[in-house]
C-alpha positions in Angstrom: 7.8 7.7 4.2 8.9 4.6 6.0 7.1 2.3 8.5 8.5 -0.3 10.0 10.4 -1.4 8.2 8.0 -0.3 4.4 8.8 2.0 2.7 6.8 3.9 1.0 7.2 6.2 -2.1 4.4 7.7 -4.0 3.6 7.1 -7.5 0.2 8.3 -8.4 -1.2 11.9 -7.1 -4.1 14.4 -7.4 -4.3 18.4 -7.0 -5.3 17.6 -3.0 -3.1 14.7 -2.1 -1.5 11.4 -2.5 -3.2 8.6 -4.0 -1.0 5.5 -5.2 1.9 4.7 -3.8 4.3 1.4 -4.0 5.3 -0.7 -0.6 9.1 -1.1 -1.4 10.7 -4.5 1.7 14.2 -4.1 1.4 14.8 -2.1 -2.2 11.8 -5.1 -2.8 8.2 -3.6 -3.9 6.1 -5.9 -2.7 2.2 -4.7 -2.8 0.4 -1.4 -4.2 -1.2 0.9 -2.0 -4.0 2.9 -3.6 -6.4 4.7 -2.9 -10.5 5.2 -4.5 -13.3 7.2 -4.0 -13.0 7.0 0.2 -11.1 3.5 0.6 -8.0 2.0 0.4 -7.0 -0.9 -1.8 -3.3 -2.8 -0.9 -2.5 -5.3 -3.0 -0.1 -8.2 -2.8 1.2 -10.5 -3.8 1.1 -14.2 -2.4 2.2 -17.1 -4.8 1.2 -16.5 -7.9 -2.5 -14.5 -6.8 -3.1 -11.2 -5.8 -4.8 -10.8 -2.6 -6.4 -7.4 -2.0 -7.9 -5.3 0.9 -9.8 -2.5 1.4 -10.3 -0.1 4.4 -11.1 3.9 5.0 -8.6 4.0 7.1 -4.9 4.0 5.9 -2.9 2.9 8.6 -5.1 -0.2 9.3 -3.9 -1.1 5.7 -0.5 -0.8 5.6 -0.5 -1.8 9.3 -2.0 -5.0 7.6 0.7 -4.2 4.7 3.5 -4.7 7.3 2.5 -8.2 9.1 1.4 -9.5 5.7 4.0 -8.9 3.4 
């Protein structure tokens, strides 16, 4: 799955849907995106710190990741 320069690779799923993605830009993993309960959790490295944010909308998280990584 591609989204404006990001490639998503599913790595976690339930019997109903995909719940975890590795997020790549130019073949390098730059983030993860996982669904827990009713929210999507995005995480990426900024320097030596892990930055996370959550939102109920998958598209919101993906668009925000695209701007930040």
